[in-house]
Each structure stands twice: as structure tokens, then as C-alpha cells.
C-alpha positions as CSV (number, residue, x, y, z in Angstrom):
1,M,144.6,252.2,112.6
2,S,143.7,253.5,116.0
3,T,142.8,251.1,118.7
4,L,139.4,250.8,120.4
5,R,140.7,252.6,123.4
6,D,142.3,255.4,121.4
7,L,139.1,256.1,119.5
8,V,136.9,256.1,122.6
9,E,139.2,258.2,124.6
10,E,139.6,260.7,121.8
11,H,135.9,261.1,120.9
12,T,134.0,260.3,124.1
13,G,134.0,260.9,127.8
14,L,133.5,257.2,128.8
15,R,135.2,256.1,132.0
16,A,138.0,253.5,132.1
17,V,135.5,250.9,133.5
18,D,133.3,251.5,130.5
19,I,136.2,251.1,128.1
20,D,137.2,247.9,129.8
21,H,133.7,246.5,129.3
22,L,133.8,247.4,125.6
23,H,137.1,245.6,125.3
24,R,135.4,242.5,126.9
25,I,132.6,242.8,124.3
26,A,135.1,242.9,121.5
27,G,137.0,240.0,122.9
28,D,134.0,237.7,123.0
29,W,131.6,238.9,120.3
30,Q,132.8,236.6,117.6
31,L,130.5,234.0,119.2
32,L,127.5,236.4,118.8
33,S,128.5,237.2,115.2
34,D,128.7,233.6,114.2
35,L,125.4,232.7,115.8
36,S,123.7,235.7,114.2
37,F,125.2,235.1,110.7
38,A,125.8,238.9,110.9
39,D,128.4,241.6,111.0
40,L,128.7,243.3,114.4
41,L,129.7,247.0,114.6
42,L,130.4,248.7,117.9
43,W,129.1,252.3,117.9
44,V,129.6,254.9,120.6
45,P,127.8,258.3,120.6
46,I,130.0,261.3,120.2
47,D,127.5,264.0,121.1
48,E,125.1,264.5,124.1
49,D,122.0,263.9,122.0
50,A,123.3,260.7,120.5
51,E,122.7,262.0,117.0
52,S,126.2,261.0,115.7
53,F,128.0,257.8,116.3
54,L,131.6,256.5,115.8
55,C,132.4,252.9,114.9
56,V,135.2,251.7,117.2
57,A,135.2,248.0,116.5
58,Q,134.0,245.5,113.9
59,V,133.7,241.7,113.5
60,R,132.6,239.6,110.5
61,P,130.9,236.2,110.8
62,T,132.7,233.1,109.8
63,T,129.4,231.4,109.2
64,A,127.9,233.7,106.6
65,P,129.0,236.4,104.0
66,T,129.8,239.8,105.3
67,A,127.6,242.8,104.7
68,Y,130.7,245.1,104.6
69,L,133.6,244.6,102.3
70,D,135.3,247.7,103.7
71,D,136.5,248.3,107.2
72,Q,134.1,250.5,109.2
73,V,136.3,251.2,112.2
74,G,136.8,255.0,112.6
75,R,133.7,255.9,110.5
76,I,131.4,258.6,111.8
77,I,127.7,258.6,110.8
78,G,124.8,260.9,111.7
79,G,121.3,262.0,110.7
80,P,118.7,259.5,109.5
81,E,121.4,256.8,109.1
82,V,121.7,256.5,112.9
83,A,118.0,256.5,113.8
84,H,118.0,252.9,114.9
85,L,121.2,253.4,117.0
86,T,119.7,256.4,118.7
87,I,116.5,254.6,119.6
88,A,118.5,251.6,121.1
89,Y,120.8,254.0,123.0
90,K,118.1,256.2,124.5
91,Q,115.4,253.6,125.1
92,G,117.8,250.8,126.2
93,R,116.0,248.2,124.1
94,I,116.9,246.0,121.1
95,W,115.7,247.7,117.8
96,R,114.5,245.3,115.1
97,E,112.0,247.4,113.2
98,G,112.6,248.9,109.7
99,D,113.0,247.7,106.2
100,P,116.2,246.3,104.7
101,V,118.8,248.7,103.5
102,W,121.4,248.6,100.7
103,Y,125.1,248.8,100.9
104,G,126.1,249.2,97.3
105,D,124.7,246.0,95.7
106,T,124.2,244.2,99.0
107,P,120.9,244.1,100.8
108,A,121.1,244.0,104.6
109,R,118.9,244.0,107.7
110,H,119.6,246.4,110.5
111,E,119.4,245.7,114.2
112,A,120.7,247.6,117.1
113,I,121.6,246.1,120.5
114,P,122.3,248.5,123.5
115,V,125.4,247.7,125.4
116,R,124.7,248.1,129.1
117,L,127.3,248.0,131.9
118,R,125.7,246.7,135.1
119,A,126.3,248.6,138.3
120,A,128.6,247.3,141.1
121,D,125.5,246.3,143.1
122,G,124.2,244.2,140.3
123,E,121.5,246.6,139.3
124,S,120.8,247.5,135.7
125,G,123.3,250.1,134.7
126,E,123.4,252.7,131.9
127,V,123.8,252.2,128.2
128,I,127.3,253.1,127.1
129,A,127.3,252.0,123.4
130,V,125.3,250.2,120.8
131,I,126.1,247.1,118.7
132,G,124.8,247.2,115.2
133,R,123.9,243.7,114.0
134,D,123.8,243.9,110.2
135,T,122.9,240.7,108.2
136,N,123.7,240.2,104.5
137,L,120.4,239.2,102.9
138,S,121.8,238.4,99.5
139,T,121.8,234.6,100.3
140,A,118.6,234.5,102.3
141,R,116.8,231.2,102.3
142,T,114.7,229.0,104.5
143,P,116.8,228.4,107.6
144,S,117.7,224.8,108.7
145,Q,117.3,223.4,112.2
146,L,121.0,224.3,112.9
147,E,120.5,227.9,111.8
148,L,117.3,228.3,113.7
149,N,119.0,227.1,116.9
150,Y,121.9,229.5,116.2
151,L,119.6,232.4,115.7
152,T,117.6,231.6,118.8
153,T,120.7,231.4,120.9
154,A,122.0,234.6,119.3
155,D,118.9,236.5,120.3
156,D,119.3,235.2,123.9
157,L,122.9,236.4,124.0
158,A,121.9,239.8,122.4
159,Q,119.3,240.3,125.2
160,M,122.0,239.5,127.8
161,V,124.3,242.2,126.2
162,A,121.4,244.6,126.6
163,D,121.0,243.4,130.2
164,G,124.7,243.8,130.9
165,T,125.2,240.1,131.7
166,F,127.2,239.2,128.6
167,P,130.1,238.7,128.1
168,P,131.0,237.1,131.5
169,P,134.0,238.3,133.4
170,R,137.2,236.9,131.9
171,R,139.3,234.7,134.2
172,P,143.0,235.4,134.6
173,G,145.1,233.8,132.0
174,E,142.0,232.6,130.0
175,T,142.0,233.3,126.2
176,T,139.1,233.5,123.8
177,S,140.7,231.4,121.1
178,A,138.5,228.2,121.4
179,P,136.1,226.6,121.1
180,R,134.1,228.4,118.4
181,V,130.5,228.1,117.2
182,G,131.5,226.0,114.2
183,D,133.5,223.5,116.4
184,G,130.3,222.2,118.1
185,L,127.3,223.7,119.9
186,V,125.0,222.1,122.5
187,R,122.0,223.9,123.9
188,L,120.5,222.9,127.2
189,D,117.1,223.7,128.8
190,A,116.7,224.9,132.4
191,S,116.8,221.3,133.7
192,G,120.1,220.6,131.9
193,K,118.7,218.4,129.2
194,V,120.0,218.7,125.6
195,T,117.5,220.4,123.3
196,Y,119.9,220.7,120.3
197,A,123.4,219.4,119.4
198,S,125.1,220.4,116.2
199,P,126.6,217.7,114.0
200,N,130.2,218.6,115.1
201,A,129.2,218.5,118.8
202,Q,127.6,215.1,118.2
203,S,130.8,213.9,116.6
204,A,132.9,215.2,119.5
205,Y,130.9,213.3,122.1
206,R,131.0,210.2,119.8
207,R,134.8,210.4,120.1
208,L,134.4,210.3,123.8
209,G,132.5,207.1,123.6
210,F,128.8,208.2,123.5
211,A,127.2,206.6,120.4
212,S,123.6,207.7,120.9
213,H,122.1,211.0,120.0
214,L,122.6,213.8,122.5
215,V,119.1,215.3,122.4
216,G,117.3,214.5,125.7
217,E,120.4,213.6,127.6
218,D,121.4,215.2,130.9
219,L,124.7,216.7,129.8
220,A,126.1,217.1,133.3
221,V,125.5,213.4,134.1
222,L,126.7,212.3,130.7
223,S,130.0,214.3,131.0
224,G,130.7,212.9,134.4
225,R,130.1,209.4,133.2
226,L,132.2,209.6,130.1
227,A,135.4,211.0,131.6
228,D,138.2,208.5,132.3
229,D,139.1,210.3,135.5
230,P,136.2,210.4,138.0
231,L,137.5,213.7,139.5
232,E,137.7,215.2,136.0
233,G,134.2,213.9,135.3
234,T,132.9,215.5,138.5
235,E,134.5,218.8,137.6
236,A,133.0,218.7,134.1
237,A,129.5,218.0,135.5
238,N,129.9,220.8,138.1
239,R,130.8,223.3,135.4
240,V,127.7,222.5,133.4
241,L,125.5,222.9,136.6
242,A,127.3,226.2,137.4
243,A,126.3,227.5,133.9
244,L,122.7,226.4,134.5
245,G,122.8,228.4,137.8
246,G,123.9,231.6,136.0
247,E,127.6,231.4,136.4
248,A,130.3,231.4,133.7
249,P,132.8,228.6,134.6
250,S,136.2,228.4,133.0
251,R,136.9,226.0,130.1
252,Q,137.2,222.3,130.8
253,E,138.9,219.4,129.0
254,I,137.3,216.0,129.1
255,D,139.6,212.9,128.3
256,A,137.9,209.6,127.4
257,R,139.0,206.6,125.3
258,G,142.0,208.4,124.0
259,A,140.1,211.5,122.9
260,T,140.1,215.0,124.3
261,V,137.3,217.5,124.0
262,L,137.4,221.1,125.2
263,T,134.2,222.5,126.5
264,R,133.0,226.0,127.4
265,A,129.7,226.4,129.2
266,L,127.8,229.8,129.2
267,P,124.6,230.6,131.0
268,L,121.6,231.8,129.0
269,M,119.7,234.4,131.1
270,P,117.8,236.8,128.8
271,A,116.0,239.5,130.9
272,G,117.7,237.9,134.0
273,V,115.7,234.6,133.8
274,P,117.8,231.4,133.6
275,I,116.5,229.4,130.7
276,G,119.4,227.0,130.2
277,A,122.9,227.0,129.0
278,L,125.0,227.1,125.9
279,V,127.9,224.6,125.7
280,L,130.6,225.0,123.0
281,V,132.7,221.9,122.4
282,R,135.8,221.2,120.3
283,D,137.6,218.0,119.5
284,I,141.2,218.8,120.3
285,T,142.5,215.2,120.3
286,E,145.1,215.8,117.6
287,V,146.2,219.0,119.2
288,R,146.8,217.3,122.5
289,R,148.6,214.4,120.8
290,R,151.0,216.9,119.2
291,D,151.4,218.7,122.5
292,R,152.4,215.4,124.1
293,A,154.8,214.6,121.3
294,L,156.4,218.0,121.7
295,I,156.7,217.5,125.5
296,T,158.2,214.1,125.0
297,K,160.7,215.6,122.5
298,D,161.6,218.4,124.8
299,A,162.1,216.0,127.7
300,T,164.3,213.8,125.5
301,I,166.4,216.8,124.4
302,R,166.9,217.9,128.0
303,E,167.9,214.3,129.0
304,I,170.5,214.4,126.2
305,H,171.9,217.6,127.5
306,H,172.0,216.2,131.0
307,R,173.9,213.1,129.8
308,V,176.3,215.2,127.7
309,K,177.0,217.3,130.8
310,N,177.7,214.2,132.8
311,N,180.0,212.8,130.2
312,L,181.9,216.1,129.9
313,Q,182.3,216.2,133.6
314,T,183.6,212.6,133.5
315,V,186.1,213.6,130.8
316,A,187.2,216.6,132.9
317,A,187.7,214.3,135.9
318,L,189.8,211.9,134.0
319,L,191.9,214.7,132.6
320,R,192.4,216.1,136.1
321,L,193.5,212.7,137.3
322,Q,195.9,212.4,134.4
323,A,197.3,215.9,135.2
324,R,198.1,214.8,138.7
325,R,200.2,211.9,137.5
326,V,202.2,213.9,134.9
327,G,205.6,215.1,136.0
328,I,206.3,217.5,133.1
329,P,205.1,221.0,134.0
330,A,204.2,222.0,130.5
331,A,202.1,218.8,130.0
332,K,200.5,219.3,133.4
333,A,199.5,222.9,132.5
334,A,198.1,221.8,129.1
335,L,195.9,219.1,130.8
336,E,194.6,221.6,133.3
337,E,193.7,224.0,130.6
338,S,191.8,221.2,128.8
339,V,189.9,220.5,132.1
340,R,188.8,224.1,132.2
341,R,187.7,224.2,128.6
342,V,185.7,221.0,128.9
343,A,184.1,222.3,132.2
344,S,183.0,225.5,130.4
345,I,181.1,223.5,127.8
346,A,179.6,221.3,130.5
347,I,178.1,224.4,132.2
348,V,176.2,225.3,129.0
349,H,174.8,221.8,128.7
350,E,173.9,221.8,132.4
351,T,171.9,225.0,131.8
352,L,170.2,223.6,128.7
353,S,169.2,220.4,130.6
354,M,167.1,222.6,132.8
355,S,165.6,224.7,130.0
356,T,162.3,224.1,128.3
357,D,163.8,225.0,124.9
358,E,167.1,225.3,123.1
359,E,167.8,228.7,124.7
360,V,169.6,229.7,127.9
361,E,169.9,232.7,130.2
362,F,173.6,233.4,129.5
363,D,174.2,235.7,132.5
364,Q,174.3,232.8,135.0
365,I,176.7,230.9,132.7
366,I,179.2,233.7,132.4
367,D,179.0,234.3,136.1
368,R,180.0,230.7,136.8
369,I,182.8,230.8,134.2
370,A,184.1,234.0,135.8
371,V,184.2,232.4,139.3
372,A,186.1,229.4,137.9
373,A,188.6,231.7,136.1
374,A,189.2,233.7,139.3
375,E,190.2,230.5,141.1
376,V,193.0,230.0,138.7
377,A,194.8,233.2,139.9
378,T,197.7,232.6,142.2
379,T,196.7,232.7,145.9
380,E,198.9,235.8,146.5
381,T,196.9,237.9,143.9
382,S,193.4,238.9,144.6
383,I,191.6,239.5,141.3
384,R,188.0,240.9,141.3
385,M,185.6,239.7,138.7
386,R,182.7,241.9,137.7
387,R,179.9,241.9,135.1
388,E,178.2,244.9,133.6
389,G,175.1,244.7,131.5
390,T,173.2,241.6,130.5
391,F,173.7,239.0,127.8
392,G,170.0,238.0,127.9
393,V,168.7,234.7,126.4
394,L,170.9,233.1,123.8
395,P,170.3,230.1,121.5
396,A,172.4,227.0,122.3
397,E,174.4,227.3,119.1
398,I,175.7,230.7,120.2
399,A,175.9,230.0,123.9
400,T,178.3,227.0,123.6
401,S,180.9,228.8,121.4
402,L,180.5,232.1,123.3
403,A,181.2,230.3,126.6
404,M,184.4,228.8,125.2
405,V,185.6,232.2,123.9
406,L,184.9,234.0,127.1
407,N,186.5,231.2,129.2
408,E,189.7,231.7,127.2
409,L,189.6,235.5,127.4
410,L,189.0,235.4,131.2
411,L,191.7,232.8,131.7
412,N,194.1,234.8,129.6
413,A,193.4,238.0,131.6
414,V,193.9,236.2,134.9
415,E,197.0,234.2,134.0
416,H,198.8,236.8,131.8
417,G,197.3,240.2,132.4
418,F,198.7,240.7,135.9
419,P,202.4,240.4,137.0
420,P,203.1,237.8,139.8
421,P,203.5,239.3,143.3
422,G,207.0,240.8,143.8
423,E,207.8,241.0,140.1
424,E,206.6,244.6,139.7
425,P,205.5,247.3,142.2
426,P,201.8,247.0,143.3
427,A,199.5,248.7,140.8
428,A,197.7,251.9,141.8
429,T,194.4,250.4,140.8
430,P,193.1,247.1,142.2
431,A,193.4,244.0,140.0
432,E,190.0,243.7,138.3
433,V,188.5,242.0,135.2
434,V,185.2,243.4,133.9
435,V,182.9,241.6,131.4
436,S,180.5,244.1,129.7
437,A,177.6,243.1,127.4
438,Y,174.9,245.0,125.5
439,R,172.8,244.4,122.5
440,F,172.6,246.9,119.6
441,R,171.0,246.4,116.1
442,K,170.7,242.6,116.4
443,Q,174.3,242.3,117.6
444,L,175.8,241.3,120.9
445,H,178.7,243.5,121.9
446,V,181.0,241.9,124.6
447,T,184.1,243.5,126.2
448,V,186.5,241.7,128.5
449,A,188.7,244.3,130.1
450,D,191.4,244.0,132.8
451,S,193.4,246.6,134.8
452,G,196.7,244.7,134.3
453,R,199.9,245.5,132.6
454,G,198.6,245.5,129.0
455,L,199.8,243.8,125.8
456,P,203.5,243.5,125.1
457,A,205.0,245.8,122.5
458,D,205.6,242.9,120.0
459,F,202.1,241.4,120.4
460,D,200.5,240.3,117.2
461,A,196.9,239.1,117.6
462,E,196.8,237.5,114.1
463,R,200.0,235.5,114.6
464,G,199.8,234.8,118.3
465,G,201.1,231.4,119.0
466,R,199.1,230.6,122.2
467,L,196.5,227.9,121.8
468,G,193.9,229.9,123.8
469,L,194.1,232.8,121.4
470,Q,193.9,230.5,118.4
471,I,190.7,229.0,119.8
472,V,189.3,232.5,120.4
473,R,189.9,233.6,116.9
474,A,188.6,230.4,115.3
475,L,185.4,230.4,117.3
476,A,184.7,234.2,117.1
477,T,185.1,234.4,113.3
478,G,183.9,230.8,112.5
479,E,181.2,229.4,114.7
480,L,180.0,232.8,116.0
481,R,180.5,234.6,112.6
482,G,181.6,237.7,114.4
483,T,184.7,239.8,115.0
484,I,187.3,239.9,117.8
485,E,189.8,242.7,118.6
486,L,192.5,242.8,121.3
487,R,194.1,246.1,122.3
488,N,195.5,248.1,125.1
489,R,193.2,250.4,127.1
490,A,193.9,254.1,127.4
491,E,193.7,253.9,131.2
492,G,195.9,250.8,131.4
493,G,195.3,247.2,130.9
494,T,193.9,245.1,128.0
495,E,190.5,244.8,126.5
496,A,189.1,242.2,124.1
497,I,186.1,243.4,122.0
498,L,183.8,240.7,120.6
499,V,180.9,241.5,118.3
500,V,178.5,238.6,117.6
501,P,175.5,238.8,115.2
502,L,172.2,237.5,116.6
503,T,170.4,237.0,113.3
504,K,168.9,233.6,112.5
505,R,171.6,231.1,111.6
């Protein structure tokens, strides 16, 4: 299915600013659809005489049955079927005349609302599209007080669409997810007094501690009085007053008595005359409680990683002290290797302790491991460490084992890949170890290559007796569920090729 922008650009000559306004309409018109109990279809003319129209967007009400079971986006209509759209487009007024029409077995009432884009100087601009408001009449009955208030507010917003003052400009980072009409609606008159409050809105304010009925109350004063935080209360009151003054303030949360209510205030200015405001409210107490629980859980996990890191560093320090007291060279070397292995795991937990989830940016981890491995080289040999490509973000369960594997491979390259100074003539190429990484088909491909003397002729990767290689094979094929291959490079030196699947474990 083509997008709104694709359809408009393909069939019309509307400007980019016009298309942006249509996108804002489509992003906020669920409110108008729910208040109208009607389907909304966005039509754009595809000829100069506005005798043919293309549907580029559609929304169905959540408060009433739809008039269209089939998707109308992409449909082109013309002739007598578009007479109401043509009148609204050419005359720039809302069309409400005409008898009900039938869509199959469904009777429906047609209305047409011109979509106007106001000029930069605030003057009334030109009509760029038409909204068809089509109401399913199969369940028509005498409307209740709630439905009458919904319809009255919908008519005010429809006139603001025709004036070019609705929807309001969207603020950066603001979404259109909530609150919705069914969550709670409060209508204010020009003085800020409540003229109607839906049952859900009444319940939301009752959660905040207001037991009386909202009708007749000054909502700005009431919101300021209910909030636990005086500054938050003042801000909530100011946003209601801003909406009464014709502005469209951002959403505001009010906390009181352990409850949290999200509010959104919209000005009502049909024909440019401020007549009050519409305030949508939603009780999000449980949502915020879960959010706080998740934040607490995340903080606890980060604290655990921090303590594990500290404990590992303590273990490494104790092993280092023990190594200094051991007189047997082999035992001393084994303890020092253990220190480096513990330190590599500590680096992962240190990174996790600063992360908001159980994932880490692995590039910084491998860079630190590479620096530590380079320090193991004898002082007479200068070995350059380099990384190519990026590992990206990895889950903790992969990062810990991968850090251990790469630590062993880098240490092996530094300690055994290059001959000690004076044992062999200087190599033609500088001593270098390169770690390469890239992702392909949900797999991480890692190569650790050195420019050293290569593997000995009798080397057997499967039966190698060194503990480091045993650790590499066990982690690569076990914990990481991948493969590992060690081989000589054609240009000299050794390379280890590791493939790790990144699918869900």
C-alpha cells in the first residue's frame, strides 16, 4: 500500500508544506473521528476542476461502527459521487446538505470538511484537500448527553480544520498516542469553567482526590490545587489557561495522592473565536507504577553488575598479589594469565553497569582488551593493535563469552605470534594484530590476524594442549554456539576466524 506522501506526490502538484500539513491531519484526526462517531476519509483533487478525487488516508472511529468495511485508500471517484467534495473544496465551507446514501446494506450520512493551510502571516490560506466525514446510520438513536457533547466538540474542531487552526503544530518528540477521547473528556467554556465531563474524566479526577462533580469548577484552579507538587500544579494550571487563550500546550502529567493523570488541553476556536477549551484526560497510574518498577529493576541490575565488577577486580588483585609471592615461573605465569582473564570479564560487567539494558556497545570493550593485551608484549617488541569494522551492540550473554575468547586470541597472538628480539631477523612488515568484525545474515564474523611467524608445522587446533586454546574452543562452540578456525595467512602470520550466530538464544 502506497503511503500518503507517495499518493499525493504521484497524483497531485501539492507542495511539500501542503503534504506536511496533511500528515499532521492524519496524525491527529483519530480525535475528530471518535468525537464524530464517523469515518474520516482524506480526499485530494487530481484535476484542475476538482471533479475527480483520490483518497489518500482513512481512519475509523473507535466509538461507533464503521461505514466502510473495505479500505478506501487509493480509490479514485468522480462524477455525481464527488459533488459534495467539489462544493467544499471550491467554496471553502463545510457541506452538510443532502440525503443519506447507501454503501451496500449500510446507510450513511455524507459531510465534507475543507482542509485549509493557513498562510505564514496567519491569514486564511487556500483549501488543499477535503475530509469526508461519513457516519454509519444503521444504529441511529436518540443521542445521550455524552454523545451530544462529543458531536458539539467535533463540529467545533471540524470548523477549525476548515479555518486551518487544527491540528495544532506538533512539538518535537511529542507523540499522538494518548490520551484518547474514550479515556476522558472535559469541555470548558471561555471562562475556564467545566461545562461537561465524561464519566471517565470524572473518575480520573476522583483518583486525584476531587470527590465532587466537575461541572461548574474552574479547571485551572482545580488542577493547581490538586497536584502534590506546587510547581507541577502551577504548570498544569498555566497549560489550561494557555489553551483558553488559543494556544496548544504540550501534554502534562498531574500527580496527586499516589495517582497520575495525563492531560492534553486543546483550544476551541471555530471561525477564529475562542469559545473555550477541550481537555482530554487519562488515568495512567498503573502505567507509571509499572514504569517505576522497571526503573527500579534496571537500577538493581546495574548495581549487581557494578558489584560483580568490583568483586572480580578484587579477585584479580588477590591473584596478582599471589603471583608476586610465587617463586616458580610456571605458576607465576599461570596466575598472571588468570588475572587477565578475570579482568576481561570485569570490563564487560563494568560496561553493563553503565547500560540501561542488558546490552553493551562491544567496540569499547574490545578496544580496552586490545590495549591490555598489547601491554603483555615484551618491552623490546612494539606490537600495534588495530580494529577494523564494528561489533555493534551485543547482548550480555554473548558479550561476556566473546570478550573471553578475544582476550585469549589476542594474548596468544602477542605472546606466541612474534619471535623474541634477536631470535630471528627483523620482519619486513611491522608487528601488528588486527581485529576485524562485520555482520552478515544474523551472524557476527570476527577475525583476529597477526603479521607474525605463523603456526608451527605440527600445530593441531583440535588437540592443542594450551589452556588458552581450550578455553577458546569451549566458549566458541559451547556458549557462543559458533565456529572457530585457526590457520596461516597467505601473506604471512596467523588468523583466527570466529563466526557467532546472533539469533535469539
